[in-house]
Every structure is written in structure tokens, then in C-alpha cells.
N, C-alpha and C positions, 0 to 999 in steps of 0.2 A: 215753291220748291226751287232752289237754286242748285245747279250742278257745275262742276269744274272738270274739264276734260283736257288731256294732253294728247296731241296728235304728233307722232314721230314718223317722218318719211323724208327721204332725201330728194324726192321728185316734187318740185313745187306745185305742179298742176294737180297732183294727187292731194296735197295738203289743201289747196284751194277748193277742190271738189268736196273733200270731207268737211271743211268749214262751212261751205254752203249747205250741204245736206243737213248738218247738225243744226244750223240756224233755222232752216226750214222746219225741222222737227220741233225745235223749241217753240216756234210760232204756232205750229199746229196744236201743241199741247198746252200753250199758254204758260210756259215756264221760262226761266232764265238759264241759259247754258253759256258759261264763259269758256272760251277755247284758247288754249296756248298751243304753240307748235314748236317743234325742234327738228333739225335736219341731220343731226349726228348723235351718236351715243354720248359724247362729251356734253353737248348742248342739252340733251334730255336729262342727263344726270344733274346738271347744274339747276335746271328748272325744278326737278324733283326735290333737290336740297332746299329750295326756297319756297315751295308750295305743297299743299295737300290736294291731291286730285281724287275725285270720285271714280274716274275711269280714265283709261289710256287705250289708244289704238296705236299699235307699234308695228311698223314695217320690220320684217325680220332680217333683211339684208341691207346694212347701212355701210357707208364708205369706211367708217372707223370701227366696225364691229357688228355684233349681232343684237337683235331685239331682246334676246334672252338675257343679256347683260343688264339691259335697262329694267326688265321685269324684276330681276333679282334685287336691284337697288331699290326699286319702288316698293316692293313687298317688305324689305327690311325697314323702310321708313314707316309704312302704313299697310298692314296686312289686309285692311278693308278695301283698298283700292281694287277695282275690278279692271282686269287687263285682257285686251283682245290682241291677238297676233294678226297682222295683215300680210298675207303671203300668197304667192302663186302655188307654192308647194307645201300645203299643210302637213302632209305625211312625213316630210323631211324633218319637221320639228316635233313630231309626236312624242319623242322621248322627253321633251321639255314641257309636256302638258301640265304638269303640276304648277307651273308658273303662270298659266293662262286660264282664264275663265271661258274664253271662246276663241275660235279661229275664223277670221273673215277671209274668204278666198277671193283673190284678184282674178280677173276683173270682177267688179261688183257694181250692180245697178243701184241707183239711189233708193229705190223702194226696199231692196234687200238690206242695204246699209242701215236705213232707218229702223227696220224691224230688228236687225241684229243689235243695234245700239240700244233700242228700247229694252230688249231682253237683258243686255249687259248691265244696264242701269236699273233694271226692275221698275220701269215706268210704263 
């Protein structure tokens, strides 16, 4: 089973944290998970135009816009993509719940992140 995930966050150490946790999960499950990352809405939308993703974990507050914009573009391309919002304020984005399969609340521990990701990917 191979999976492809896009991480979108403008804070590099959060991207690195997520990549490490995802690779640890992949090793634990004995599967391949390819991870792409983007730091802006523009970069994320470019990657979405070039790839099909099984899942995305999107920070909601980015320098050039909102994670909601990315989720809309992703779902227009592939409605099967599972999308999680990563935010300190999940209630702030509740009105946009239709675009997201899950909300991951910052700060998040590696064990919680892995469990949430497993649920998101149904693995």
C-alpha cells in the first residue's frame, strides 16, 4: 500500500516534525508514504495541479491566504482526497467543515498525530 501526502505549513520546523512522524508511522506499518510539502497557498496549489494526493494536512493560516482555499482547489481536482486542517483554533474554521475530514489541533504530540493520520487515511 503506497500513500502520497501533502503537508502545507509556513513554519519549517512543523513541516519537518510532520515529515518525521509520517515516516515513523510508515515504518511501523510497513508501507510507503511519499510526502510533499508546501509553505504557501500558491505553492500548494501548484503541487495539487501536478499530483494526486491521498491526503493533505493543511495549516489554516498561511502568509498568502487560508487553508480553506487549498482545500477547495484540492477537492475540485479529486474529491477522494482526505483533508485535515491543522490549527490552534479549530472552532474558528467550523463553518468550513465541509471541506475537511478532520481537524488536528496544535500543539499536537507525535502519538496523537500518528493516530489522527491513521484515521484520516483509514489505515
